[in-house]
GUDREN-191932 format. One record per residue (C-alpha): residue number from 1; residue in three letters; x, y, z. Coordinates in steps of 0.5 Angstrom, whole numbers. Layout:
num=NUM residuo=ALA u=X v=Y w=Z
...
END
This chain:
num=1 residuo=UNK u=103 v=124 w=206
num=2 residuo=UNK u=102 v=125 w=214
num=3 residuo=UNK u=96 v=128 w=216
num=4 residuo=UNK u=97 v=136 w=220
num=5 residuo=UNK u=98 v=134 w=228
num=6 residuo=UNK u=92 v=135 w=231
num=7 residuo=UNK u=93 v=143 w=235
num=8 residuo=UNK u=95 v=143 w=243
num=9 residuo=UNK u=90 v=145 w=247
num=10 residuo=UNK u=84 v=141 w=243
num=11 residuo=UNK u=80 v=135 w=245
num=12 residuo=UNK u=79 v=128 w=241
num=13 residuo=UNK u=73 v=125 w=238
num=14 residuo=UNK u=69 v=126 w=233
num=15 residuo=UNK u=62 v=129 w=236
num=16 residuo=UNK u=59 v=135 w=234
num=17 residuo=UNK u=60 v=137 w=242
num=18 residuo=UNK u=67 v=136 w=241
num=19 residuo=UNK u=68 v=140 w=234
num=20 residuo=UNK u=65 v=146 w=237
num=21 residuo=UNK u=69 v=146 w=243
num=22 residuo=UNK u=76 v=144 w=239
num=23 residuo=UNK u=73 v=150 w=233
num=24 residuo=UNK u=72 v=156 w=239
num=25 residuo=UNK u=80 v=153 w=242
num=26 residuo=UNK u=75 v=153 w=249
num=27 residuo=UNK u=81 v=151 w=254
num=28 residuo=UNK u=84 v=158 w=252
num=29 residuo=UNK u=78 v=160 w=256
num=30 residuo=UNK u=82 v=160 w=261
num=31 residuo=UNK u=87 v=165 w=259
num=32 residuo=UNK u=83 v=170 w=261
num=33 residuo=UNK u=77 v=169 w=265
num=34 residuo=UNK u=80 v=168 w=272
num=35 residuo=UNK u=82 v=176 w=270
num=36 residuo=UNK u=75 v=177 w=269
num=37 residuo=UNK u=74 v=174 w=276
num=38 residuo=UNK u=79 v=178 w=279
num=39 residuo=UNK u=75 v=185 w=276
num=40 residuo=UNK u=69 v=182 w=280
num=41 residuo=UNK u=73 v=181 w=286
num=42 residuo=UNK u=75 v=188 w=287
num=43 residuo=UNK u=69 v=190 w=286
num=44 residuo=UNK u=67 v=186 w=290
num=45 residuo=UNK u=70 v=191 w=297
num=46 residuo=UNK u=65 v=196 w=295
num=47 residuo=UNK u=58 v=193 w=293
num=48 residuo=UNK u=55 v=186 w=294
num=49 residuo=UNK u=56 v=180 w=290
num=50 residuo=UNK u=51 v=174 w=288
num=51 residuo=UNK u=52 v=168 w=285
num=52 residuo=UNK u=47 v=170 w=279
num=53 residuo=UNK u=52 v=177 w=278
num=54 residuo=UNK u=58 v=172 w=277
num=55 residuo=UNK u=54 v=166 w=273
num=56 residuo=UNK u=53 v=172 w=268
num=57 residuo=UNK u=60 v=174 w=268
num=58 residuo=UNK u=62 v=167 w=267
num=59 residuo=UNK u=57 v=167 w=261
num=60 residuo=UNK u=58 v=174 w=258
num=61 residuo=UNK u=66 v=172 w=258
num=62 residuo=UNK u=65 v=166 w=255
num=63 residuo=UNK u=60 v=168 w=250
num=64 residuo=UNK u=63 v=174 w=247
num=65 residuo=UNK u=70 v=170 w=247
num=66 residuo=UNK u=66 v=164 w=244
num=67 residuo=UNK u=64 v=169 w=238
num=68 residuo=UNK u=71 v=173 w=237
num=69 residuo=UNK u=75 v=166 w=236
num=70 residuo=UNK u=69 v=164 w=232
num=71 residuo=UNK u=69 v=169 w=227
num=72 residuo=UNK u=76 v=170 w=227
num=73 residuo=UNK u=75 v=162 w=225
num=74 residuo=UNK u=71 v=164 w=218
num=75 residuo=UNK u=75 v=171 w=217
num=76 residuo=UNK u=82 v=167 w=217
num=77 residuo=UNK u=79 v=161 w=213
num=78 residuo=UNK u=83 v=162 w=206
num=79 residuo=UNK u=89 v=163 w=210
num=80 residuo=UNK u=88 v=156 w=215
num=81 residuo=UNK u=88 v=151 w=210
num=82 residuo=UNK u=94 v=154 w=207
num=83 residuo=UNK u=98 v=155 w=213
num=84 residuo=UNK u=101 v=148 w=215
num=85 residuo=UNK u=100 v=149 w=222
num=86 residuo=UNK u=93 v=150 w=222
num=87 residuo=UNK u=91 v=146 w=217
num=88 residuo=UNK u=87 v=141 w=220
num=89 residuo=UNK u=82 v=146 w=224
num=90 residuo=UNK u=75 v=145 w=223
num=91 residuo=UNK u=73 v=149 w=217
num=92 residuo=UNK u=79 v=148 w=213
num=93 residuo=UNK u=78 v=139 w=215
num=94 residuo=UNK u=70 v=141 w=213
num=95 residuo=UNK u=69 v=138 w=220
num=96 residuo=UNK u=65 v=143 w=221
num=97 residuo=UNK u=61 v=148 w=215
num=98 residuo=UNK u=61 v=155 w=215
num=99 residuo=UNK u=53 v=155 w=216
num=100 residuo=UNK u=54 v=151 w=223
num=101 residuo=UNK u=61 v=156 w=225
num=102 residuo=UNK u=56 v=162 w=224
num=103 residuo=UNK u=50 v=159 w=228
num=104 residuo=UNK u=54 v=159 w=234
num=105 residuo=UNK u=57 v=166 w=233
num=106 residuo=UNK u=50 v=170 w=232
num=107 residuo=UNK u=48 v=166 w=238
num=108 residuo=UNK u=54 v=167 w=243
num=109 residuo=UNK u=54 v=174 w=240
num=110 residuo=UNK u=46 v=174 w=243
num=111 residuo=UNK u=48 v=170 w=248
num=112 residuo=UNK u=54 v=176 w=251
num=113 residuo=UNK u=49 v=182 w=249
num=114 residuo=UNK u=43 v=178 w=253
num=115 residuo=UNK u=48 v=178 w=259
num=116 residuo=UNK u=50 v=183 w=258
num=117 residuo=UNK u=42 v=187 w=259
num=118 residuo=UNK u=42 v=182 w=265
num=119 residuo=UNK u=48 v=186 w=269
num=120 residuo=UNK u=45 v=193 w=269
num=121 residuo=UNK u=44 v=199 w=264
num=122 residuo=UNK u=52 v=200 w=264
num=123 residuo=UNK u=53 v=194 w=261
num=124 residuo=UNK u=48 v=194 w=256
num=125 residuo=UNK u=51 v=199 w=253
num=126 residuo=UNK u=58 v=197 w=252
num=127 residuo=UNK u=57 v=191 w=250
num=128 residuo=UNK u=56 v=192 w=243
num=129 residuo=UNK u=62 v=197 w=244
num=130 residuo=UNK u=66 v=191 w=247
num=131 residuo=UNK u=63 v=186 w=241
num=132 residuo=UNK u=65 v=190 w=235
num=133 residuo=UNK u=72 v=190 w=239
num=134 residuo=UNK u=73 v=184 w=240
num=135 residuo=UNK u=70 v=182 w=233
num=136 residuo=UNK u=74 v=187 w=229
num=137 residuo=UNK u=81 v=184 w=231
num=138 residuo=UNK u=80 v=178 w=226
num=139 residuo=UNK u=81 v=183 w=221
num=140 residuo=UNK u=87 v=186 w=224
num=141 residuo=UNK u=92 v=183 w=221
num=142 residuo=UNK u=91 v=185 w=214
num=143 residuo=UNK u=91 v=193 w=217
num=144 residuo=UNK u=96 v=194 w=223
num=145 residuo=UNK u=103 v=191 w=224
num=146 residuo=UNK u=101 v=191 w=233
num=147 residuo=UNK u=95 v=185 w=233
num=148 residuo=UNK u=97 v=184 w=239
num=149 residuo=UNK u=96 v=190 w=243
num=150 residuo=UNK u=89 v=189 w=240
num=151 residuo=UNK u=88 v=183 w=242
num=152 residuo=UNK u=91 v=185 w=248
num=153 residuo=UNK u=86 v=191 w=249
num=154 residuo=UNK u=80 v=185 w=247
num=155 residuo=UNK u=82 v=181 w=253
num=156 residuo=UNK u=83 v=187 w=259
num=157 residuo=UNK u=75 v=188 w=257
num=158 residuo=UNK u=74 v=182 w=262
num=159 residuo=UNK u=76 v=185 w=269
num=160 residuo=UNK u=74 v=192 w=267
num=161 residuo=UNK u=68 v=188 w=265
num=162 residuo=UNK u=67 v=184 w=271
num=163 residuo=UNK u=68 v=191 w=275
num=164 residuo=UNK u=63 v=194 w=272
num=165 residuo=UNK u=58 v=188 w=273
num=166 residuo=UNK u=58 v=188 w=279
num=167 residuo=UNK u=58 v=197 w=280
num=168 residuo=UNK u=55 v=199 w=274
num=169 residuo=UNK u=60 v=205 w=274
num=170 residuo=UNK u=66 v=206 w=273
num=171 residuo=UNK u=72 v=205 w=279
num=172 residuo=UNK u=74 v=211 w=284
num=173 residuo=UNK u=80 v=212 w=283
num=174 residuo=UNK u=79 v=213 w=275
num=175 residuo=UNK u=85 v=210 w=274
num=176 residuo=UNK u=84 v=204 w=278
num=177 residuo=UNK u=80 v=200 w=272
num=178 residuo=UNK u=86 v=203 w=267
num=179 residuo=UNK u=91 v=200 w=271
num=180 residuo=UNK u=89 v=193 w=270
num=181 residuo=UNK u=87 v=195 w=262
num=182 residuo=UNK u=95 v=196 w=261
num=183 residuo=UNK u=96 v=189 w=266
num=184 residuo=UNK u=92 v=185 w=261
num=185 residuo=UNK u=93 v=188 w=255
num=186 residuo=UNK u=100 v=187 w=255
num=187 residuo=UNK u=100 v=181 w=258
num=188 residuo=UNK u=96 v=178 w=253
num=189 residuo=UNK u=100 v=182 w=247
num=190 residuo=UNK u=107 v=180 w=250
num=191 residuo=UNK u=104 v=172 w=250
num=192 residuo=UNK u=101 v=174 w=243
num=193 residuo=UNK u=107 v=175 w=240
num=194 residuo=UNK u=111 v=169 w=242
num=195 residuo=UNK u=104 v=166 w=239
num=196 residuo=UNK u=106 v=169 w=232
num=197 residuo=UNK u=113 v=167 w=232
num=198 residuo=UNK u=112 v=160 w=228
num=199 residuo=UNK u=108 v=163 w=223
num=200 residuo=UNK u=112 v=169 w=222
num=201 residuo=UNK u=114 v=166 w=214
num=202 residuo=UNK u=107 v=165 w=212
num=203 residuo=UNK u=104 v=171 w=214
num=204 residuo=UNK u=110 v=175 w=210
num=205 residuo=UNK u=109 v=170 w=204
num=206 residuo=UNK u=102 v=172 w=204
num=207 residuo=UNK u=101 v=179 w=206
num=208 residuo=UNK u=99 v=179 w=213
num=209 residuo=UNK u=102 v=183 w=219
num=210 residuo=UNK u=105 v=182 w=226
num=211 residuo=UNK u=110 v=184 w=230
num=212 residuo=UNK u=114 v=178 w=228
num=213 residuo=UNK u=113 v=180 w=220
num=214 residuo=UNK u=116 v=187 w=222
num=215 residuo=UNK u=121 v=187 w=227
num=216 residuo=UNK u=123 v=179 w=226
num=217 residuo=UNK u=123 v=174 w=231
num=218 residuo=UNK u=129 v=176 w=235
num=219 residuo=UNK u=127 v=184 w=237
num=220 residuo=UNK u=119 v=182 w=237
num=221 residuo=UNK u=121 v=177 w=243
num=222 residuo=UNK u=125 v=183 w=246
num=223 residuo=UNK u=118 v=187 w=245
num=224 residuo=UNK u=115 v=181 w=248
num=225 residuo=UNK u=119 v=182 w=254
num=226 residuo=UNK u=119 v=190 w=254
num=227 residuo=UNK u=110 v=188 w=254
num=228 residuo=UNK u=112 v=183 w=260
num=229 residuo=UNK u=116 v=188 w=264
num=230 residuo=UNK u=110 v=192 w=264
num=231 residuo=UNK u=104 v=188 w=266
num=232 residuo=UNK u=107 v=185 w=274
num=233 residuo=UNK u=108 v=193 w=275
num=234 residuo=UNK u=101 v=194 w=273
num=235 residuo=UNK u=97 v=189 w=276
num=236 residuo=UNK u=101 v=191 w=282
num=237 residuo=UNK u=98 v=199 w=283
num=238 residuo=UNK u=91 v=195 w=281
num=239 residuo=UNK u=92 v=190 w=287
num=240 residuo=UNK u=94 v=197 w=291
num=241 residuo=UNK u=89 v=201 w=289
num=242 residuo=UNK u=84 v=196 w=290
num=243 residuo=UNK u=86 v=194 w=297
num=244 residuo=UNK u=89 v=188 w=297
num=245 residuo=UNK u=94 v=185 w=301
num=246 residuo=UNK u=99 v=181 w=303
num=247 residuo=UNK u=96 v=175 w=299
num=248 residuo=UNK u=95 v=179 w=293
num=249 residuo=UNK u=102 v=181 w=292
num=250 residuo=UNK u=105 v=174 w=294
num=251 residuo=UNK u=101 v=171 w=288
num=252 residuo=UNK u=105 v=178 w=284
num=253 residuo=UNK u=111 v=175 w=285
num=254 residuo=UNK u=109 v=168 w=283
num=255 residuo=UNK u=106 v=171 w=277
num=256 residuo=UNK u=113 v=174 w=276
num=257 residuo=UNK u=117 v=168 w=276
num=258 residuo=UNK u=112 v=164 w=272
num=259 residuo=UNK u=112 v=170 w=266
num=260 residuo=UNK u=121 v=169 w=268
num=261 residuo=UNK u=120 v=162 w=266
num=262 residuo=UNK u=116 v=164 w=260
num=263 residuo=UNK u=122 v=167 w=258
num=264 residuo=UNK u=126 v=162 w=259
num=265 residuo=UNK u=122 v=157 w=255
num=266 residuo=UNK u=123 v=162 w=248
num=267 residuo=UNK u=129 v=164 w=245
num=268 residuo=UNK u=131 v=166 w=238
num=269 residuo=UNK u=133 v=161 w=234
num=270 residuo=UNK u=129 v=155 w=239
num=271 residuo=UNK u=122 v=155 w=239
num=272 residuo=UNK u=122 v=148 w=240
num=273 residuo=UNK u=119 v=150 w=247
num=274 residuo=UNK u=114 v=154 w=245
num=275 residuo=UNK u=107 v=150 w=246
num=276 residuo=UNK u=108 v=150 w=254
num=277 residuo=UNK u=110 v=156 w=254
num=278 residuo=UNK u=104 v=159 w=251
num=279 residuo=UNK u=99 v=154 w=252
num=280 residuo=UNK u=102 v=152 w=259
num=281 residuo=UNK u=105 v=158 w=263
num=282 residuo=UNK u=100 v=163 w=261
num=283 residuo=UNK u=94 v=159 w=264
num=284 residuo=UNK u=97 v=158 w=271
num=285 residuo=UNK u=99 v=166 w=271
num=286 residuo=UNK u=93 v=168 w=271
num=287 residuo=UNK u=90 v=163 w=275
num=288 residuo=UNK u=96 v=164 w=280
num=289 residuo=UNK u=93 v=171 w=280
num=290 residuo=UNK u=86 v=170 w=281
num=291 residuo=UNK u=88 v=165 w=285
num=292 residuo=UNK u=91 v=169 w=291
num=293 residuo=UNK u=87 v=175 w=290
num=294 residuo=UNK u=81 v=170 w=291
num=295 residuo=UNK u=85 v=168 w=298
num=296 residuo=UNK u=87 v=175 w=300
num=297 residuo=UNK u=79 v=177 w=299
num=298 residuo=UNK u=76 v=171 w=304
num=299 residuo=UNK u=82 v=170 w=309
END
């Protein structure tokens, strides 16, 4: 009997470090970390940014994501063990024990709270709320058809957190951070719908909820398109409000092209290129938006 293939964006090797990195899919940090740094860039127009602040933002984001992903793996263990796509993960195979998983989750949560405390009082006050939100996502498929939106709002905390880390206060105008929240939430929810497509049958059989189970493959892909249709205008509104210029909007045009290409890769009845759409193109898009925003800020 052939062993399940290793999932995409994981590392080869059996060291404890590699097992932990694969446990939380460490390369996926690339998806939303650039948006956390985009929040820092936007805030840098009204407040000074230090290397210490940037380091704490990266630490806080990475730690919160580790805690959330680790908890997701623990919460979904019985489902992952039964799903052929996920049965080769670290907990189902015993590559990591539950104790090792929980130690890393608690340590990551503590690092997140500690980094928030070192940033400013507002970040500290909001950090337990943010942590609770990203952890509860792991249970969302038990009670809502729209866990993708929950995940989107979880990752949308990143740019807001980056901005608050620098300024210590909400944006003026207030809609600025709401715009980037909408942009990241719709971007993430759209690609998470793609990610849910291969598991539709399994989820349906095991009482798990998703937009794909609720709507079917064709309409779910249509919903992803609608969500991504909001992403670019919301990023444009954010960029305009934050005072970004030509470089930023050039990057946004490139990002729109990337999203359009991504939707060409995934069609109803043909998920053969899903890995390229999900793993590669979404990472490229977030880095593109941040890279052009950084160029806009420096040039």
